[in-house]
C-alpha positions in Angstrom: -147.5 -190.3 175.5 -144.3 -188.8 177.0 -140.9 -190.2 176.4 -140.6 -191.7 179.9 -143.8 -193.6 179.4 -142.5 -195.3 176.3 -139.5 -196.8 178.2 -139.6 -200.5 179.1 -137.6 -199.8 182.3 -139.4 -199.8 185.6 -139.4 -196.7 187.8 -137.0 -198.5 190.2 -134.5 -199.3 187.5 -134.6 -195.6 186.3 -134.0 -194.4 189.9 -131.4 -196.9 190.9 -127.9 -195.5 191.7 -129.1 -191.9 191.6 -128.4 -189.8 194.6 -130.3 -186.8 195.9 -128.6 -184.6 193.3 -129.7 -187.0 190.5 -126.2 -187.4 189.2 -125.6 -190.9 190.5 -122.3 -192.1 191.8 -120.1 -190.2 189.3 -119.5 -187.3 191.8 -118.7 -189.6 194.6 -116.3 -191.6 192.5 -114.5 -188.5 191.4 -114.2 -187.3 195.0 -112.8 -190.7 196.0 -110.3 -190.8 193.1 -109.1 -187.2 193.8 -108.8 -187.9 197.5 -106.6 -190.9 196.7 -104.5 -188.8 194.4 -104.2 -186.1 197.1 -102.9 -188.7 199.6 -100.0 -189.5 197.3 -99.4 -185.9 196.2 -99.7 -184.4 199.7 -97.2 -186.9 201.1 -94.7 -186.0 198.3 -95.4 -182.3 198.8 -94.8 -182.5 202.6 -91.5 -184.4 202.0 -90.5 -181.7 199.5 -91.3 -179.0 202.0 -89.3 -180.7 204.7 -86.2 -180.6 202.4 -86.8 -176.9 201.7 -86.9 -175.9 205.4 -83.1 -175.8 205.6 -82.7 -173.5 202.6 -82.8 -169.8 202.3 -85.1 -167.8 199.9 -82.8 -168.1 196.9 -82.2 -171.8 197.5 -86.0 -172.4 197.7 -86.6 -170.5 194.5 -83.8 -172.4 192.8 -85.1 -175.8 194.0 -88.7 -174.9 192.8 -87.2 -174.0 189.5 -86.4 -177.6 188.8 -89.1 -179.6 186.9 -89.9 -182.3 189.4 -90.7 -180.0 192.4 -92.6 -177.6 190.2 -94.7 -180.4 188.6 -95.4 -181.9 192.1 -96.5 -178.5 193.5 -98.6 -177.7 190.4 -100.3 -181.1 190.5 -101.0 -180.9 194.2 -102.5 -177.4 193.9 -104.7 -178.4 190.9 -105.9 -181.7 192.3 -106.7 -180.0 195.6 -108.6 -177.3 193.9 -110.6 -179.9 191.8 -111.3 -181.8 195.0 -112.5 -178.6 196.7 -114.8 -177.8 193.7 -116.3 -181.3 193.8 -117.0 -181.2 197.5 -118.6 -177.8 197.4 -120.7 -178.8 194.3 -122.0 -181.8 196.3 -122.9 -179.6 199.2 -124.6 -177.0 197.0 -126.6 -179.6 195.1 -127.8 -181.2 198.4 -128.7 -178.1 200.4 -129.7 -175.3 198.0 -132.7 -175.1 195.7 -134.0 -172.8 193.0 -132.0 -169.8 191.7 -129.7 -169.9 194.8 -128.4 -173.3 193.7 -127.7 -172.0 190.2 -125.9 -168.9 191.4 -123.9 -170.9 194.0 -122.8 -173.4 191.3 -121.6 -170.5 189.1 -119.8 -168.9 192.0 -118.2 -172.3 192.9 -116.9 -172.8 189.3 -115.6 -169.2 189.2 -113.9 -169.4 192.6 -112.3 -172.8 191.9 -111.1 -171.6 188.5 -109.6 -168.4 190.1 -107.8 -170.4 192.8 -106.4 -172.9 190.2 -105.3 -170.1 187.9 -103.6 -168.3 190.8 -101.8 -171.4 191.9 -100.7 -172.2 188.4 -99.5 -168.7 187.8 -97.5 -168.7 191.1 -95.8 -172.0 190.4 -95.0 -171.2 186.8 -93.7 -167.7 187.7 -91.3 -169.2 190.3 -90.3 -171.9 187.8 -89.6 -169.6 184.9 -88.5 -166.3 186.4 
């Protein structure tokens, strides 16, 4: 007798709240939370960019060298990259099958990680150099 046959739960209760990717609502919840965070961070980021329009190159570098604008820029970039990763993972899980799915998930993780590292490096370089 297999492990699933020993369960007292019905087939419906085992399948409830599971999407087509079999991960349930966790991915959707993370996408919604990161989208809400992006609304707040994007509005702050746009306001910061509007204040930087009147400054020259050295003024922008000096302003981004302060902690608050650097943290805002870094958070915006990292949350946006995480949100991109979640969205692409959802698409990959829904539309690809077999080995193509596995390779696409690996590529998605590597690409999102590379983008996040590049953004973090750029912000920290401006902030500390």
